[in-house]
C-alpha positions as a printed Julia matrix, in Angstrom:
492×3 Matrix{Float64}:
    0.0     0.0      0.0
    2.85    2.25     0.75
    4.29    1.76    -2.68
    0.98    2.49    -4.31
    0.52    5.61    -2.32
    3.97    6.67    -3.2
    3.42    6.19    -6.88
    0.17    8.09    -6.82
    1.77   10.92    -4.96
    4.6    10.92    -7.4
    2.23   10.9    -10.34
    0.24   13.76    -8.95
    3.32   15.91    -8.71
    5.44   14.84   -11.62
    3.29   13.66   -14.52
    1.31   15.32   -17.26
   -1.3    13.78   -19.48
   -0.87   14.1    -23.28
   -3.55   13.48   -25.89
   -5.22   10.15   -25.42
   -5.86    8.03   -28.44
   -8.36    5.68   -26.82
   -9.5     4.54   -23.43
   -6.86    1.82   -23.24
   -3.81    3.86   -24.13
   -3.04    6.78   -21.87
    0.07    8.86   -22.27
    1.15    9.78   -18.82
    4.54   11.36   -19.02
    6.78   12.09   -16.13
    7.7    15.75   -16.17
   11.21   15.19   -14.91
   12.3    12.42   -17.21
    9.66   12.58   -19.92
    9.25    8.9    -19.27
    6.07    7.34   -20.45
    4.88    5.37   -17.56
    2.28    3.67   -19.7
    5.02    1.82   -21.47
    6.54    0.39   -18.31
    5.31   -2.54   -16.37
    3.58   -0.53   -13.75
    0.46   -2.37   -12.87
   -2.71   -0.41   -13.28
   -0.8     2.57   -14.59
   -3.71    3.74   -16.67
   -6.09    3.25   -13.83
   -3.86    5.12   -11.6
   -3.53    7.96   -13.99
   -7.3     8.29   -14.17
   -7.87    7.94   -10.54
   -5.16   10.33    -9.63
   -5.69   13.3    -11.84
   -8.44   12.3    -14.26
   -5.7    12.41   -16.83
   -6.6    11.88   -20.54
  -10.38   11.46   -19.92
  -12.81   13.17   -22.42
  -16.54   12.84   -21.84
  -18.94   11.61   -24.57
  -21.82   13.79   -25.83
  -25.36   13.45   -24.48
  -28.76   14.65   -25.81
  -30.52   17.64   -24.36
  -34.33   17.55   -23.87
  -36.61   17.52   -26.99
  -38.0    20.88   -28.09
  -41.76   21.51   -28.31
  -43.59   20.19   -31.41
  -43.82   22.68   -34.3
  -47.21   24.13   -35.35
  -49.19   22.6    -38.34
  -48.27   24.52   -41.54
  -51.64   23.9    -43.29
  -55.29   24.3    -42.35
  -56.53   21.2    -44.15
  -55.2    17.99   -45.5
  -52.15   16.16   -44.1
  -48.66   17.46   -43.18
  -46.07   16.69   -40.48
  -44.95   18.15   -37.11
  -41.3    18.31   -36.1
  -39.28   18.67   -32.88
  -35.52   18.7    -32.35
  -32.81   18.2    -29.72
  -29.12   19.02   -29.44
  -26.12   16.97   -28.37
  -25.2    19.44   -25.64
  -25.92   17.69   -22.39
  -22.93   17.61   -22.4
  -21.4    18.09   -25.79
  -18.66   15.61   -26.67
  -15.17   16.91   -25.82
  -12.19   16.37   -27.99
  -12.18   12.63   -28.59
  -15.47   12.0    -26.85
  -18.22   10.27   -28.85
  -21.13   12.08   -30.48
  -24.7    11.43   -29.38
  -26.36    8.43   -30.93
  -29.73    8.71   -32.71
  -31.45   11.45   -34.73
  -31.53   15.07   -33.74
  -35.05   15.47   -35.3
  -38.37   13.71   -34.73
  -41.53   13.83   -36.96
  -45.16   12.93   -36.58
  -48.24   13.38   -38.82
  -50.52   16.4    -38.54
  -53.93   15.14   -39.75
  -56.67   17.73   -40.49
  -59.94   17.51   -42.41
  -59.85   17.13   -46.28
  -59.25   20.34   -48.25
  -62.06   21.84   -50.41
  -61.87   20.83   -54.14
  -63.18   23.45   -56.62
  -65.1    22.15   -59.6
  -63.7    22.52   -63.16
  -65.36   22.17   -66.59
  -64.67   19.34   -69.01
  -63.95   20.23   -72.66
  -66.95   21.23   -74.79
  -68.67   18.4    -76.68
  -68.97   18.59   -80.47
  -71.81   20.68   -81.89
  -75.12   18.9    -82.29
  -76.41   18.25   -85.83
  -78.69   20.74   -87.59
  -82.19   19.28   -87.46
  -83.69   21.31   -90.32
  -83.21   21.54   -94.09
  -84.22   25.18   -94.42
  -84.65   28.24   -92.24
  -82.85   28.99   -88.99
  -82.4    27.01   -85.78
  -79.59   26.49   -83.29
  -76.89   23.93   -82.59
  -75.87   23.1    -79.04
  -72.83   21.74   -77.28
  -72.44   20.79   -73.61
  -69.85   20.39   -70.89
  -69.96   19.06   -67.32
  -68.43   20.28   -64.05
  -66.6    17.0    -63.47
  -62.98   17.81   -64.18
  -62.94   17.47   -61.15
  -66.38   17.75   -59.57
  -66.54   20.11   -56.56
  -66.16   18.43   -53.13
  -65.55   19.26   -49.43
  -67.26   22.65   -49.78
  -65.3    23.56   -52.96
  -66.83   26.1    -55.35
  -69.0    25.1    -58.3
  -67.92   25.82   -61.92
  -68.72   29.29   -63.19
  -70.59   29.73   -66.47
  -73.15   27.62   -68.32
  -73.09   23.97   -69.18
  -74.67   24.59   -72.63
  -73.55   26.74   -75.56
  -75.59   27.73   -78.63
  -74.84   28.94   -82.14
  -77.13   29.64   -85.11
  -77.64   26.86   -87.66
  -78.37   28.63   -90.95
  -79.86   27.02   -94.06
  -81.41   28.39   -97.21
  -84.62   30.28   -96.4
  -87.66   28.01   -96.35
  -90.26   28.48   -99.1
  -93.04   30.78   -98.0
  -96.39   30.14   -99.68
  -98.47   33.19  -100.4
 -101.74   33.72   -98.59
 -104.63   36.11   -99.22
 -105.44   39.02   -96.99
 -109.05   39.45   -95.94
 -111.39   40.9    -98.56
 -111.66   44.67   -98.55
 -115.01   46.36   -98.08
 -117.23   46.56  -101.15
 -116.65   49.65  -103.26
 -119.46   52.08  -104.05
 -121.59   51.2   -107.04
 -120.06   52.17  -110.35
 -123.2    54.07  -111.37
 -125.82   56.15  -109.66
 -128.7    54.84  -111.74
 -129.48   51.7   -113.62
 -127.42   48.52  -113.24
 -123.76   48.68  -112.27
 -121.17   46.81  -110.27
 -119.19   47.2   -107.16
 -116.1    45.26  -106.23
 -113.8    44.26  -103.45
 -110.16   43.22  -103.55
 -107.65   41.21  -101.64
 -103.87   40.9   -101.99
 -101.52   37.94  -101.8
  -99.5    39.55   -99.01
 -100.46   37.61   -95.92
  -97.66   36.68   -96.38
  -96.13   37.39   -99.76
  -94.84   34.27  -101.5
  -91.07   34.05  -101.09
  -88.19   31.68  -101.74
  -90.02   29.68  -104.42
  -93.2    29.45  -102.37
  -96.48   29.06  -104.26
  -98.64   31.97  -105.33
 -102.13   32.41  -103.92
 -104.84   30.52  -105.73
 -108.0    32.27  -106.87
 -108.88   35.8   -107.98
 -107.69   38.98  -106.36
 -110.92   40.83  -107.26
 -114.56   40.01  -106.7
 -117.51   41.77  -108.39
 -121.22   41.81  -107.89
 -124.01   43.78  -109.48
 -125.74   46.75  -107.95
 -129.1    48.04  -109.21
 -130.49   51.56  -108.89
 -133.48   53.26  -110.4
 -133.44   53.42  -114.2
 -131.22   56.19  -115.52
 -132.35   59.03  -117.72
 -130.01   60.56  -120.25
 -126.54   59.4   -121.16
 -125.07   56.48  -119.37
 -121.37   56.07  -118.5
 -118.83   55.91  -121.31
 -117.63   52.42  -122.08
 -113.9    51.58  -121.97
 -111.78   52.82  -124.89
 -111.49   50.36  -127.74
 -108.22   49.09  -129.23
 -105.93   51.52  -131.02
 -106.17   51.33  -134.8
 -102.37   51.08  -135.08
  -99.9    48.9   -133.22
  -97.25   51.63  -133.35
  -97.01   55.29  -134.2
 -100.29   57.25  -134.26
 -103.82   55.76  -134.46
 -107.32   56.37  -133.15
 -109.57   54.61  -130.68
 -113.29   54.85  -129.92
 -115.6    54.58  -126.97
 -119.43   54.55  -126.79
 -122.19   55.43  -124.39
 -125.88   54.64  -124.26
 -128.91   56.9   -123.83
 -131.36   55.79  -121.18
 -134.9    57.06  -121.76
 -138.25   56.29  -120.22
 -140.65   54.32  -122.34
 -142.34   56.28  -125.08
 -139.88   59.15  -124.73
 -137.8    60.39  -127.68
 -134.01   60.14  -127.37
 -133.69   63.67  -128.67
 -135.73   64.93  -125.78
 -133.43   63.31  -123.2
 -129.88   62.87  -124.65
 -127.99   65.69  -126.3
 -124.62   65.06  -127.91
 -122.8    62.14  -129.57
 -122.88   58.6   -128.37
 -119.39   57.99  -129.83
 -116.12   59.56  -128.7
 -112.81   59.44  -130.61
 -109.23   60.12  -129.46
 -105.73   59.81  -130.86
 -103.66   56.94  -129.51
  -99.92   56.21  -129.68
  -99.31   52.72  -128.33
  -95.56   52.89  -128.98
  -93.03   54.25  -131.42
  -92.78   52.26  -134.63
  -89.57   50.24  -134.91
  -87.09   51.34  -137.59
  -85.14   48.74  -139.5
  -81.59   47.8   -138.43
  -78.8    46.17  -140.38
  -77.63   42.67  -139.54
  -73.9    41.96  -139.27
  -71.92   41.76  -142.52
  -71.54   38.26  -143.94
  -68.02   36.87  -144.54
  -66.31   38.02  -147.76
  -67.01   35.9   -150.83
  -64.22   34.19  -152.76
  -62.2    36.58  -154.94
  -63.25   36.57  -158.59
  -59.61   36.32  -159.74
  -56.58   34.66  -158.19
  -54.21   37.42  -159.38
  -53.99   40.74  -161.25
  -57.01   42.15  -159.43
  -60.48   40.77  -158.76
  -63.53   41.57  -156.66
  -65.1    40.12  -153.54
  -68.46   40.86  -151.92
  -70.2    40.72  -148.59
  -73.86   41.18  -147.7
  -76.14   42.36  -144.9
  -79.9    42.49  -144.47
  -82.32   44.94  -142.85
  -83.51   42.4   -140.29
  -82.06   43.48  -136.93
  -84.85   44.37  -136.44
  -86.95   44.45  -139.6
  -88.81   47.76  -139.92
  -92.4    47.81  -138.69
  -95.09   48.84  -141.24
  -94.62   52.51  -140.39
  -90.95   52.31  -139.4
  -88.0    53.61  -141.4
  -86.09   51.35  -143.76
  -82.35   50.81  -143.16
  -80.06   53.49  -144.57
  -77.09   52.39  -146.69
  -76.21   49.56  -149.06
  -76.86   45.89  -148.48
  -73.86   44.86  -150.63
  -70.21   45.85  -150.09
  -67.63   45.31  -152.87
  -63.85   45.26  -152.35
  -60.85   44.64  -154.61
  -58.71   41.56  -153.95
  -55.71   39.6   -155.24
  -54.13   42.65  -156.89
  -50.7    41.0   -157.15
  -49.26   40.02  -160.56
  -50.22   36.65  -161.97
  -47.7    33.82  -161.75
  -45.74   33.02  -164.97
  -45.24   29.33  -165.62
  -41.8    27.73  -165.25
  -40.43   24.4   -166.5
  -39.52   21.63  -164.12
  -36.27   19.71  -164.68
  -36.19   17.21  -167.56
  -37.14   13.68  -166.59
  -34.78   10.77  -167.22
  -34.78    9.37  -170.79
  -37.51    6.79  -171.36
  -37.16    3.34  -172.89
  -35.88    3.01  -176.44
  -38.7     2.45  -178.93
  -37.06   -0.8   -180.14
  -35.57   -3.65  -178.2
  -32.64   -3.91  -180.6
  -31.18   -1.96  -183.44
  -31.8     1.78  -183.87
  -34.82    3.59  -182.41
  -35.94    6.67  -180.46
  -36.45    7.6   -176.81
  -38.0    10.6   -175.09
  -37.79   12.71  -171.94
  -40.38   15.1   -170.55
  -40.76   18.18  -168.4
  -43.8    19.87  -166.8
  -44.81   23.53  -166.62
  -45.27   23.44  -162.83
  -42.24   25.23  -161.38
  -44.33   27.25  -160.8
  -47.65   26.42  -162.43
  -48.94   29.52  -164.26
  -51.93   31.17  -162.61
  -55.16   31.32  -164.68
  -54.08   34.62  -166.23
  -50.33   33.96  -166.1
  -48.19   33.3   -169.17
  -47.55   29.58  -169.86
  -44.06   28.1   -170.32
  -42.25   28.64  -173.63
  -40.9    25.65  -175.59
  -41.83   21.96  -175.94
  -42.47   19.7   -173.0
  -41.17   16.58  -174.85
  -37.69   16.02  -176.3
  -36.87   13.05  -178.63
  -33.44   11.46  -179.18
  -31.99    8.53  -181.16
  -31.07    5.28  -179.41
  -29.33    2.04  -180.36
  -29.42   -0.81  -177.9
  -27.63   -3.74  -179.57
  -27.88   -6.02  -182.54
  -31.35   -7.4   -182.95
  -30.4   -11.08  -183.05
  -32.78  -11.64  -185.98
  -32.37  -11.32  -189.76
  -34.27  -12.03  -192.94
  -32.37  -14.0   -195.55
  -34.39  -14.15  -198.8
  -37.43  -13.72  -196.56
  -36.47  -16.62  -194.34
  -36.45  -15.75  -190.61
  -33.16  -16.52  -188.86
  -32.22  -15.92  -185.18
  -28.79  -15.71  -183.55
  -28.08  -17.99  -180.6
  -24.62  -18.64  -179.18
  -23.08  -16.8   -182.15
  -24.74  -19.2   -184.56
  -27.65  -18.44  -186.84
  -30.58  -20.84  -186.98
  -34.13  -21.0   -188.32
  -37.63  -20.83  -186.8
  -40.36  -23.41  -187.56
  -43.66  -22.07  -188.86
  -45.76  -24.18  -186.43
  -48.27  -21.71  -184.8
  -46.13  -18.81  -186.11
  -47.95  -18.89  -189.48
  -51.45  -18.68  -187.94
  -51.42  -14.85  -187.72
  -49.21  -11.85  -188.3
  -48.36  -11.23  -184.63
  -44.97  -12.93  -184.89
  -44.16  -11.01  -188.1
  -45.07   -7.72  -186.31
  -42.58   -8.45  -183.5
  -39.81   -9.32  -185.98
  -40.31   -6.11  -188.01
  -40.36   -4.12  -184.72
  -36.99   -5.71  -183.76
  -35.53   -4.72  -187.12
  -36.75   -1.15  -186.74
  -38.93   -1.49  -189.81
  -42.57   -0.59  -190.36
  -45.03   -3.04  -188.87
  -48.09   -1.85  -190.74
  -47.76   -4.5   -193.47
  -45.9    -7.18  -191.51
  -46.95  -10.67  -192.65
  -45.9   -14.3   -192.74
  -44.46  -15.76  -196.0
  -43.22  -19.21  -197.08
  -39.51  -18.86  -197.91
  -39.05  -22.45  -199.02
  -36.7   -25.0   -197.49
  -33.52  -23.61  -195.98
  -30.0   -25.1   -195.74
  -30.08  -28.45  -193.97
  -26.83  -27.61  -192.18
  -28.46  -24.83  -190.12
  -29.86  -25.65  -186.65
  -33.52  -25.08  -185.87
  -33.59  -22.82  -182.79
  -37.32  -22.14  -182.14
  -40.61  -23.99  -182.64
  -44.27  -23.3   -181.8
  -43.59  -19.54  -181.44
  -46.83  -17.84  -180.3
  -46.74  -13.99  -180.11
  -49.39  -11.43  -179.12
  -47.75   -8.63  -181.13
  -46.97   -6.5   -178.04
  -43.62   -8.14  -177.27
  -40.44   -6.15  -177.86
  -38.42   -9.19  -179.0
  -39.23  -12.55  -180.52
  -37.65  -14.25  -177.54
  -40.39  -12.85  -175.26
  -43.03  -14.83  -177.2
  -44.09  -18.25  -175.94
  -42.13  -21.15  -177.49
  -40.95  -24.71  -176.73
  -37.5   -23.58  -175.65
  -34.26  -23.16  -177.56
  -33.34  -26.13  -179.81
  -36.51  -28.0   -178.84
  -38.56  -28.73  -181.97
  -40.35  -31.47  -183.91
  -40.08  -30.0   -187.41
  -37.69  -29.93  -190.37
  -36.33  -27.19  -192.63
  -39.27  -27.71  -194.95
  -41.29  -25.8   -192.31
  -38.94  -22.79  -191.99
  -40.86  -19.55  -191.29
  -40.49  -16.37  -193.37
  -41.47  -12.7   -192.73
  -42.17   -9.74  -194.97
  -42.01   -6.17  -193.52
  -42.72   -4.37  -196.89
């Protein structure tokens, strides 16, 4: 015990406590030797340090009392209340621990539900027009359900229905009669007359293709007074004697006399009255539009053309004026010079007039470049030109009248079978020789040399062929005849 007391006394006078890192490690340092007694084997050194001088002890923090709850921030609906506390009872020192737990506490503040004001939905589409004519209205609606009002909320302002005019074409309005007017006074003061009453189709007037009123607009009935004496009322004026201009019209009246009384004693004056009438001015004639111009009388060097009009727009009435001016208009036309004819280019030369030997051919030109107009000068000079032509040797010859043809550079004869039946073959031969064909005929030349070949047989010509070889025949060297049947031709 003595040792312990001694150590504690020593510690109280000679040690100092440095920063403590935890509760188990205490730095107690001797002031004289700066010796850390915590590192030596001094039993209960830490305990001693604490007990002796409360060295290196730092208190932990502790919560103060909760504050009062806060006031509710709303007057309806739900919110929350809060209260708080601080870690100051005591606060943690240096390495002391903070307070555990939250510094704030919450609880619900429950009030009654808040008022909900009503709000309109969108407008519906417009309703359909229910009429085909006239005026009506279309409607559309909305409801106060977006949202509906609740908990003493206000209702929607405004109307739940909206209207607009629905316009169509005006409906037909059928006419209807007004009431009859009162009867008029009698048309005369004596004798028999009439009085009338009228009504008008204005109750309502027909409109927009509505029907007119049916029936008469005037009603008459007779009225009778004592018999008249003297002249009665004039009748209505008669028709005018003319439909236009000046005419006359008549009206009459009657004399009313008692029985057995002379007219002259009662009625003085004429029973007929005459006046001049002018129904309308008489229509004067008016010209129609001019017709198109006629074709010119000449194509060149000056001609005439005409156009016409008639007094029919309008035609004059019997007492109207005739049209002033001419009904025919004449104008000159095609005053240019007439076209002089010009030759076209020469055509190519035509065929030779003979198929062999000497003959003629022709070429032509036309007076169409340009063609002369009807009064133009025609082309000068001929339109046909003739020239001589020679094609080749004819391939035929007459030897003492005997007909011989050349084939493969060798002369041969022609049998008279068929050939002698007419002069057609002789005509073709004379044509080939360039001789006259007017007297062409077949002759019998007698038998020819037996050494000559017979080239043609059964030669049948029409006379239009250019060469003998174009006529029908059996074929070259094909025959069934002898030289006693050799054919001959005369062109003289």
